[in-house]
A tleap script that builds the chain and sets N, CA, C and O, in Angstrom:
source leaprc.protein.ff14SB
mol = sequence {
  NMET ASP ILE LYS ASP LEU VAL GLU PHE ILE
  ALA LYS SER LEU VAL ASP SER PRO ASP GLN
  VAL ARG VAL SER GLU THR GLU GLY GLU HIE
  THR MET VAL ILE GLU LEU GLU VAL ALA LYS
  GLU ASP ILE GLY LYS VAL ILE GLY ARG ARG
  GLY ARG THR ALA GLN ALA VAL ARG THR ILE
  LEU GLY ALA ALA SER ALA LYS LEU GLY LYS
  LYS ALA VAL LEU GLU ILE VAL CASP
}
set mol.1.N position { 1.804 5.243 -3.959 }
set mol.1.CA position { 0.756 4.247 -3.774 }
set mol.1.C position { 0.109 4.474 -2.404 }
set mol.1.O position { 0.801 4.562 -1.389 }
set mol.2.N position { -1.203 4.566 -2.386 }
set mol.2.CA position { -1.877 4.756 -1.105 }
set mol.2.C position { -2.343 3.405 -0.542 }
set mol.2.O position { -2.144 2.359 -1.160 }
set mol.3.N position { -2.957 3.449 0.627 }
set mol.3.CA position { -3.354 2.244 1.350 }
set mol.3.C position { -4.358 1.417 0.540 }
set mol.3.O position { -4.241 0.193 0.468 }
set mol.4.N position { -5.320 2.068 -0.053 }
set mol.4.CA position { -6.348 1.374 -0.834 }
set mol.4.C position { -5.720 0.616 -1.999 }
set mol.4.O position { -6.084 -0.530 -2.261 }
set mol.5.N position { -4.784 1.245 -2.696 }
set mol.5.CA position { -4.112 0.598 -3.823 }
set mol.5.C position { -3.264 -0.586 -3.355 }
set mol.5.O position { -3.172 -1.602 -4.044 }
set mol.6.N position { -2.656 -0.450 -2.198 }
set mol.6.CA position { -1.837 -1.525 -1.643 }
set mol.6.C position { -2.686 -2.763 -1.362 }
set mol.6.O position { -2.302 -3.874 -1.729 }
set mol.7.N position { -3.827 -2.581 -0.720 }
set mol.7.CA position { -4.716 -3.704 -0.416 }
set mol.7.C position { -5.240 -4.328 -1.700 }
set mol.7.O position { -5.330 -5.552 -1.806 }
set mol.8.N position { -5.584 -3.500 -2.668 }
set mol.8.CA position { -6.085 -4.009 -3.947 }
set mol.8.C position { -5.019 -4.822 -4.667 }
set mol.8.O position { -5.328 -5.872 -5.231 }
set mol.9.N position { -3.783 -4.365 -4.660 }
set mol.9.CA position { -2.684 -5.081 -5.294 }
set mol.9.C position { -2.458 -6.442 -4.643 }
set mol.9.O position { -2.301 -7.448 -5.335 }
set mol.10.N position { -2.441 -6.471 -3.316 }
set mol.10.CA position { -2.231 -7.730 -2.593 }
set mol.10.C position { -3.378 -8.697 -2.872 }
set mol.10.O position { -3.142 -9.875 -3.141 }
set mol.11.N position { -4.612 -8.213 -2.809 }
set mol.11.CA position { -5.775 -9.075 -3.020 }
set mol.11.C position { -5.794 -9.642 -4.439 }
set mol.11.O position { -6.074 -10.825 -4.631 }
set mol.12.N position { -5.503 -8.814 -5.418 }
set mol.12.CA position { -5.510 -9.290 -6.800 }
set mol.12.C position { -4.420 -10.325 -7.045 }
set mol.12.O position { -4.564 -11.188 -7.911 }
set mol.13.N position { -3.335 -10.243 -6.289 }
set mol.13.CA position { -2.257 -11.221 -6.415 }
set mol.13.C position { -2.643 -12.574 -5.819 }
set mol.13.O position { -2.094 -13.603 -6.214 }
set mol.14.N position { -3.575 -12.580 -4.880 }
set mol.14.CA position { -3.947 -13.804 -4.181 }
set mol.14.C position { -5.076 -14.588 -4.850 }
set mol.14.O position { -5.113 -15.814 -4.742 }
set mol.15.N position { -5.980 -13.920 -5.527 }
set mol.15.CA position { -7.217 -14.560 -5.982 }
set mol.15.C position { -7.124 -15.074 -7.421 }
set mol.15.O position { -6.212 -14.722 -8.168 }
set mol.16.N position { -8.102 -15.925 -7.787 }
set mol.16.CA position { -8.195 -16.437 -9.156 }
set mol.16.C position { -8.961 -15.493 -10.072 }
set mol.16.O position { -8.764 -15.514 -11.287 }
set mol.17.N position { -9.834 -14.664 -9.501 }
set mol.17.CA position { -10.640 -13.718 -10.280 }
set mol.17.C position { -10.301 -12.282 -9.873 }
set mol.17.O position { -11.067 -11.655 -9.140 }
set mol.18.N position { -9.168 -11.753 -10.335 }
set mol.18.CA position { -8.768 -10.408 -9.905 }
set mol.18.C position { -9.698 -9.302 -10.391 }
set mol.18.O position { -9.707 -8.210 -9.824 }
set mol.19.N position { -10.480 -9.572 -11.432 }
set mol.19.CA position { -11.396 -8.556 -11.934 }
set mol.19.C position { -12.593 -8.345 -11.006 }
set mol.19.O position { -13.313 -7.357 -11.150 }
set mol.20.N position { -12.814 -9.254 -10.060 }
set mol.20.CA position { -13.928 -9.127 -9.127 }
set mol.20.C position { -13.506 -8.556 -7.774 }
set mol.20.O position { -14.309 -8.534 -6.841 }
set mol.21.N position { -12.282 -8.104 -7.654 }
set mol.21.CA position { -11.799 -7.498 -6.410 }
set mol.21.C position { -12.276 -6.057 -6.348 }
set mol.21.O position { -12.065 -5.282 -7.281 }
set mol.22.N position { -12.916 -5.708 -5.253 }
set mol.22.CA position { -13.391 -4.336 -5.018 }
set mol.22.C position { -12.870 -3.877 -3.664 }
set mol.22.O position { -12.996 -4.595 -2.672 }
set mol.23.N position { -12.296 -2.704 -3.623 }
set mol.23.CA position { -11.776 -2.134 -2.380 }
set mol.23.C position { -12.385 -0.753 -2.204 }
set mol.23.O position { -12.334 0.082 -3.107 }
set mol.24.N position { -12.962 -0.523 -1.031 }
set mol.24.CA position { -13.497 0.805 -0.733 }
set mol.24.C position { -12.882 1.286 0.578 }
set mol.24.O position { -12.498 0.490 1.434 }
set mol.25.N position { -12.799 2.588 0.710 }
set mol.25.CA position { -12.132 3.187 1.861 }
set mol.25.C position { -13.049 4.223 2.495 }
set mol.25.O position { -13.598 5.089 1.813 }
set mol.26.N position { -13.204 4.119 3.812 }
set mol.26.CA position { -13.939 5.107 4.579 }
set mol.26.C position { -12.950 5.705 5.564 }
set mol.26.O position { -12.371 4.999 6.390 }
set mol.27.N position { -12.766 6.999 5.466 }
set mol.27.CA position { -11.725 7.633 6.275 }
set mol.27.C position { -12.344 8.540 7.329 }
set mol.27.O position { -13.182 9.390 7.030 }
set mol.28.N position { -11.912 8.337 8.568 }
set mol.28.CA position { -12.327 9.183 9.668 }
set mol.28.C position { -11.175 10.075 10.087 }
set mol.28.O position { -10.194 10.224 9.358 }
set mol.29.N position { -11.299 10.664 11.260 }
set mol.29.CA position { -10.258 11.578 11.731 }
set mol.29.C position { -8.972 10.847 12.106 }
set mol.29.O position { -7.877 11.295 11.766 }
set mol.30.N position { -9.106 9.711 12.815 }
set mol.30.CA position { -7.930 8.965 13.261 }
set mol.30.C position { -7.890 7.541 12.736 }
set mol.30.O position { -6.898 6.839 12.933 }
set mol.31.N position { -8.943 7.107 12.077 }
set mol.31.CA position { -9.057 5.726 11.628 }
set mol.31.C position { -9.565 5.674 10.200 }
set mol.31.O position { -10.380 6.498 9.784 }
set mol.32.N position { -9.073 4.692 9.453 }
set mol.32.CA position { -9.621 4.428 8.130 }
set mol.32.C position { -10.039 2.964 8.060 }
set mol.32.O position { -9.336 2.078 8.546 }
set mol.33.N position { -11.186 2.729 7.451 }
set mol.33.CA position { -11.713 1.385 7.292 }
set mol.33.C position { -11.607 1.016 5.824 }
set mol.33.O position { -12.144 1.701 4.953 }
set mol.34.N position { -10.907 -0.078 5.564 }
set mol.34.CA position { -10.736 -0.582 4.214 }
set mol.34.C position { -11.620 -1.822 4.085 }
set mol.34.O position { -11.444 -2.796 4.817 }
set mol.35.N position { -12.567 -1.781 3.156 }
set mol.35.CA position { -13.447 -2.927 2.918 }
set mol.35.C position { -12.994 -3.631 1.646 }
set mol.35.O position { -12.863 -3.019 0.586 }
set mol.36.N position { -12.760 -4.925 1.778 }
set mol.36.CA position { -12.293 -5.743 0.663 }
set mol.36.C position { -13.380 -6.732 0.290 }
set mol.36.O position { -13.855 -7.495 1.131 }
set mol.37.N position { -13.770 -6.714 -0.972 }
set mol.37.CA position { -14.789 -7.631 -1.468 }
set mol.37.C position { -14.198 -8.423 -2.625 }
set mol.37.O position { -13.665 -7.851 -3.576 }
set mol.38.N position { -14.300 -9.756 -2.534 }
set mol.38.CA position { -13.798 -10.642 -3.579 }
set mol.38.C position { -14.903 -11.617 -3.967 }
set mol.38.O position { -15.955 -11.659 -3.328 }
set mol.39.N position { -14.662 -12.399 -5.016 }
set mol.39.CA position { -15.631 -13.410 -5.446 }
set mol.39.C position { -15.795 -14.457 -4.340 }
set mol.39.O position { -14.875 -14.703 -3.560 }
set mol.40.N position { -16.969 -15.060 -4.288 }
set mol.40.CA position { -17.275 -16.059 -3.240 }
set mol.40.C position { -16.243 -17.182 -3.194 }
set mol.40.O position { -15.845 -17.616 -2.113 }
set mol.41.N position { -15.817 -17.646 -4.345 }
set mol.41.CA position { -14.866 -18.766 -4.366 }
set mol.41.C position { -13.456 -18.355 -3.972 }
set mol.41.O position { -12.611 -19.220 -3.742 }
set mol.42.N position { -13.183 -17.070 -3.888 }
set mol.42.CA position { -11.847 -16.588 -3.530 }
set mol.42.C position { -11.720 -16.148 -2.069 }
set mol.42.O position { -10.629 -15.780 -1.635 }
set mol.43.N position { -12.795 -16.178 -1.317 }
set mol.43.CA position { -12.733 -15.712 0.069 }
set mol.43.C position { -11.738 -16.536 0.884 }
set mol.43.O position { -10.994 -15.989 1.698 }
set mol.44.N position { -11.727 -17.831 0.668 }
set mol.44.CA position { -10.795 -18.699 1.393 }
set mol.44.C position { -9.345 -18.363 1.116 }
set mol.44.O position { -8.496 -18.489 1.998 }
set mol.45.N position { -9.056 -17.937 -0.101 }
set mol.45.CA position { -7.675 -17.572 -0.445 }
set mol.45.C position { -7.247 -16.284 0.245 }
set mol.45.O position { -6.087 -16.132 0.627 }
set mol.46.N position { -8.182 -15.365 0.402 }
set mol.46.CA position { -7.864 -14.090 1.039 }
set mol.46.C position { -7.734 -14.260 2.555 }
set mol.46.O position { -6.882 -13.634 3.185 }
set mol.47.N position { -8.578 -15.106 3.129 }
set mol.47.CA position { -8.529 -15.317 4.578 }
set mol.47.C position { -7.373 -16.242 4.944 }
set mol.47.O position { -6.656 -15.986 5.911 }
set mol.48.N position { -7.191 -17.306 4.186 }
set mol.48.CA position { -6.091 -18.224 4.443 }
set mol.48.C position { -6.411 -19.214 5.544 }
set mol.48.O position { -7.449 -19.126 6.199 }
set mol.49.N position { -5.519 -20.140 5.733 }
set mol.49.CA position { -5.694 -21.163 6.754 }
set mol.49.C position { -5.579 -20.547 8.141 }
set mol.49.O position { -4.565 -19.944 8.493 }
set mol.50.N position { -6.644 -20.716 8.919 }
set mol.50.CA position { -6.734 -20.150 10.271 }
set mol.50.C position { -6.578 -18.629 10.283 }
set mol.50.O position { -6.202 -18.048 11.301 }
set mol.51.N position { -6.868 -17.989 9.153 }
set mol.51.CA position { -6.822 -16.540 9.079 }
set mol.51.C position { -5.430 -15.950 8.966 }
set mol.51.O position { -5.242 -14.752 9.180 }
set mol.52.N position { -4.469 -16.767 8.636 }
set mol.52.CA position { -3.079 -16.280 8.590 }
set mol.52.C position { -2.832 -15.280 7.470 }
set mol.52.O position { -2.112 -14.301 7.664 }
set mol.53.N position { -3.415 -15.511 6.310 }
set mol.53.CA position { -3.216 -14.581 5.195 }
set mol.53.C position { -3.861 -13.236 5.498 }
set mol.53.O position { -3.266 -12.186 5.254 }
set mol.54.N position { -5.085 -13.270 6.032 }
set mol.54.CA position { -5.763 -12.022 6.392 }
set mol.54.C position { -4.976 -11.273 7.464 }
set mol.54.O position { -4.868 -10.048 7.418 }
set mol.55.N position { -4.429 -12.006 8.424 }
set mol.55.CA position { -3.641 -11.370 9.484 }
set mol.55.C position { -2.364 -10.745 8.910 }
set mol.55.O position { -1.947 -9.673 9.348 }
set mol.56.N position { -1.753 -11.406 7.943 }
set mol.56.CA position { -0.546 -10.856 7.318 }
set mol.56.C position { -0.867 -9.563 6.559 }
set mol.56.O position { -0.105 -8.599 6.616 }
set mol.57.N position { -1.996 -9.553 5.853 }
set mol.57.CA position { -2.410 -8.341 5.141 }
set mol.57.C position { -2.693 -7.228 6.143 }
set mol.57.O position { -2.341 -6.074 5.900 }
set mol.58.N position { -3.325 -7.564 7.265 }
set mol.58.CA position { -3.607 -6.552 8.303 }
set mol.58.C position { -2.314 -6.008 8.910 }
set mol.58.O position { -2.245 -4.828 9.255 }
set mol.59.N position { -1.295 -6.850 9.043 }
set mol.59.CA position { -0.008 -6.396 9.570 }
set mol.59.C position { 0.649 -5.408 8.604 }
set mol.59.O position { 1.158 -4.370 9.026 }
set mol.60.N position { 0.639 -5.728 7.323 }
set mol.60.CA position { 1.196 -4.825 6.313 }
set mol.60.C position { 0.418 -3.511 6.296 }
set mol.60.O position { 0.998 -2.430 6.203 }
set mol.61.N position { -0.895 -3.626 6.389 }
set mol.61.CA position { -1.766 -2.453 6.407 }
set mol.61.C position { -1.468 -1.567 7.620 }
set mol.61.O position { -1.440 -0.342 7.510 }
set mol.62.N position { -1.251 -2.189 8.759 }
set mol.62.CA position { -0.929 -1.434 9.974 }
set mol.62.C position { 0.392 -0.686 9.857 }
set mol.62.O position { 0.506 0.463 10.284 }
set mol.63.N position { 1.390 -1.346 9.275 }
set mol.63.CA position { 2.688 -0.700 9.096 }
set mol.63.C position { 2.598 0.471 8.117 }
set mol.63.O position { 3.193 1.525 8.343 }
set mol.64.N position { 1.854 0.278 7.037 }
set mol.64.CA position { 1.722 1.341 6.041 }
set mol.64.C position { 0.922 2.523 6.590 }
set mol.64.O position { 1.238 3.678 6.305 }
set mol.65.N position { -0.109 2.231 7.376 }
set mol.65.CA position { -0.932 3.318 7.908 }
set mol.65.C position { -0.239 4.050 9.053 }
set mol.65.O position { -0.554 5.209 9.323 }
set mol.66.N position { 0.691 3.397 9.723 }
set mol.66.CA position { 1.433 4.054 10.801 }
set mol.66.C position { 2.254 5.218 10.256 }
set mol.66.O position { 2.457 6.218 10.945 }
set mol.67.N position { 2.721 5.088 9.032 }
set mol.67.CA position { 3.468 6.184 8.404 }
set mol.67.C position { 2.591 7.408 8.208 }
set mol.67.O position { 3.074 8.540 8.211 }
set mol.68.N position { 1.284 7.168 8.036 }
set mol.68.CA position { 0.351 8.277 7.846 }
set mol.68.C position { -0.175 8.819 9.167 }
set mol.68.O position { -0.868 9.836 9.198 }
set mol.69.N position { 0.156 8.139 10.255 }
set mol.69.CA position { -0.311 8.582 11.566 }
set mol.69.C position { -1.763 8.226 11.843 }
set mol.69.O position { -2.423 8.872 12.657 }
set mol.70.N position { -2.257 7.203 11.166 }
set mol.70.CA position { -3.642 6.765 11.356 }
set mol.70.C position { -3.660 5.269 11.635 }
set mol.70.O position { -2.669 4.566 11.438 }
set mol.71.N position { -4.810 4.806 12.096 }
set mol.71.CA position { -5.012 3.373 12.305 }
set mol.71.C position { -5.901 2.876 11.173 }
set mol.71.O position { -6.917 3.495 10.856 }
set mol.72.N position { -5.514 1.756 10.564 }
set mol.72.CA position { -6.294 1.191 9.470 }
set mol.72.C position { -6.886 -0.148 9.897 }
set mol.72.O position { -6.226 -0.948 10.559 }
set mol.73.N position { -8.127 -0.378 9.514 }
set mol.73.CA position { -8.852 -1.593 9.835 }
set mol.73.C position { -9.277 -2.237 8.517 }
set mol.73.O position { -9.865 -1.578 7.660 }
set mol.74.N position { -8.978 -3.526 8.360 }
set mol.74.CA position { -9.372 -4.253 7.158 }
set mol.74.C position { -10.592 -5.102 7.458 }
set mol.74.O position { -10.589 -5.900 8.396 }
set mol.75.N position { -11.634 -4.927 6.659 }
set mol.75.CA position { -12.837 -5.753 6.763 }
set mol.75.C position { -12.997 -6.500 5.444 }
set mol.75.O position { -13.007 -5.899 4.370 }
set mol.76.N position { -13.123 -7.818 5.547 }
set mol.76.CA position { -13.337 -8.640 4.369 }
set mol.76.C position { -14.830 -8.899 4.267 }
set mol.76.O position { -15.416 -9.550 5.132 }
set mol.77.N position { -15.439 -8.390 3.214 }
set mol.77.CA position { -16.882 -8.461 3.027 }
set mol.77.C position { -17.206 -9.677 2.177 }
set mol.77.O position { -16.603 -9.892 1.126 }
set mol.78.N position { -18.169 -10.476 2.644 }
set mol.78.CA position { -18.569 -11.646 1.853 }
set mol.78.C position { -19.922 -11.453 1.214 }
set mol.78.O position { -20.407 -12.342 0.514 }
savepdb mol mol.pdb
quit
């Protein structure tokens, strides 16, 4: 399972409309940017109260990307 699949799995587990989850990946030399797009009504579920859910996903993403020797950045697109 790669980083993109991991983010997609987590996001689909959190939202009410998993069919509207879109994840795209832009990879550079030392950094990868993961863009997560969900339905408008599900943005609050992905971000969480005071951003705690988004921060938890970013922590998991950081740990997984450290194994690859890269830095991963999660952007939630609205």
